[in-house]
C-alpha positions in Angstrom: -60.5 8.7 75.6 -57.3 6.5 74.7 -58.3 3.4 73.1 -54.9 1.9 73.2 -52.6 1.3 76.2 -49.3 3.0 76.5 -47.4 -0.1 75.6 -49.3 -0.5 72.5 -48.7 3.2 71.5 -44.9 2.9 71.9 -44.8 -0.5 70.1 -46.5 0.9 67.1 -44.2 4.1 67.2 -41.2 1.7 66.5 -42.3 0.9 62.9 -43.2 3.0 59.8 -46.4 1.1 59.5 -47.4 1.6 63.1 -46.7 5.3 62.8 -48.9 5.7 59.9 -51.8 3.8 61.8 -51.3 6.1 64.8 -51.4 9.2 62.6 -54.8 8.0 61.3 -56.2 7.2 64.6 -59.3 9.4 65.4 -58.2 10.4 68.8 -54.8 11.7 67.6 -56.4 13.7 64.8 -59.0 15.3 67.2 -56.2 16.2 69.5 -54.0 17.7 66.7 -56.9 19.8 65.2 -57.8 21.1 68.8 -54.2 22.0 69.5 -54.0 23.8 66.1 -57.2 25.7 67.0 -55.7 26.8 70.3 -52.5 27.8 68.5 -54.4 30.0 66.3 -56.4 31.5 69.0 -53.0 32.3 70.8 -51.3 33.7 67.7 -54.3 36.1 67.1 -54.2 37.5 70.7 -50.5 37.9 70.4 -50.9 39.9 67.1 -53.4 42.3 68.9 -50.8 43.0 71.7 
């Protein structure tokens, strides 16, 4: 679940410090790892075909 509002995300993205904070956000880390897992699964199936 998003802990921050959209406006907070966009405001933080405008600064280097904000980007670093967002990269350390647990929600984004979980999202990134799940997307990487999904990508690995897809590449595995593509290599079989």
